[in-house]
PLY file of the C-alpha trace (Angstrom):
ply
format ascii 1.0
element vertex 73
property float x
property float y
property float z
element edge 72
property int vertex1
property int vertex2
end_header
-44.18 76.75 30.67
-42.08 74.13 32.74
-41.91 70.61 32.40
-41.87 67.79 35.33
-38.20 67.11 34.25
-36.83 70.58 34.99
-35.35 72.66 32.40
-34.82 69.62 29.79
-37.39 68.73 27.32
-38.60 64.95 27.31
-36.65 62.73 25.40
-38.62 61.09 22.37
-38.50 57.61 21.48
-38.21 58.09 17.95
-35.26 60.63 18.31
-31.96 59.48 16.45
-29.99 61.03 19.44
-29.28 59.26 22.79
-31.01 60.83 25.97
-28.81 62.81 28.02
-27.42 61.40 30.86
-27.68 62.88 34.47
-24.35 64.00 35.81
-23.34 62.21 38.92
-21.52 64.39 41.53
-19.03 62.64 43.90
-19.55 62.91 47.51
-16.46 63.87 49.65
-15.75 63.85 53.43
-13.20 65.81 55.46
-10.04 63.67 55.63
-10.40 61.86 52.40
-7.42 61.48 50.18
-7.86 62.74 46.65
-5.97 63.15 43.58
-6.28 66.22 41.38
-5.06 66.32 37.69
-3.43 69.62 38.20
-2.34 69.91 41.65
-1.49 66.20 42.56
-2.16 64.48 45.79
-4.22 66.22 48.61
-6.37 65.84 51.66
-10.07 67.43 51.86
-9.74 69.79 54.66
-13.30 71.46 54.48
-16.78 71.25 53.01
-19.42 73.58 52.29
-22.54 73.40 50.16
-20.94 74.80 47.02
-17.29 73.39 47.27
-14.61 71.19 48.86
-11.29 72.83 50.07
-8.35 70.39 49.35
-4.92 70.96 51.08
-2.26 69.89 48.43
0.75 70.50 50.81
2.00 74.02 49.34
-1.29 75.41 48.89
-5.07 74.97 49.61
-7.53 75.16 47.01
-11.40 75.45 46.75
-12.89 73.12 44.29
-16.59 73.61 42.98
-18.67 70.63 41.63
-18.75 68.47 39.57
-15.13 67.91 40.58
-14.35 66.61 37.12
-10.28 66.46 37.91
-10.69 65.27 41.42
-10.77 61.66 42.30
-10.87 59.50 45.61
-7.76 57.64 46.35
0 1
1 2
2 3
3 4
4 5
5 6
6 7
7 8
8 9
9 10
10 11
11 12
12 13
13 14
14 15
15 16
16 17
17 18
18 19
19 20
20 21
21 22
22 23
23 24
24 25
25 26
26 27
27 28
28 29
29 30
30 31
31 32
32 33
33 34
34 35
35 36
36 37
37 38
38 39
39 40
40 41
41 42
42 43
43 44
44 45
45 46
46 47
47 48
48 49
49 50
50 51
51 52
52 53
53 54
54 55
55 56
56 57
57 58
58 59
59 60
60 61
61 62
62 63
63 64
64 65
65 66
66 67
67 68
68 69
69 70
70 71
71 72
């Protein structure tokens, strides 16, 4: 049995717990300057449906969504 909300059950108004928030995935474009918590400053060099490739100077790293440690500059 599936619900209309996907895999999450419906939130009841009488529940003492806060409803789950939808996770926002950032959108990047080729050429965007970014900062990563581990790798530092970089430039987005490639995009595909499942990841972005970022050039950090010494290395290029493929990073998968939700891009938790990657921020636009």
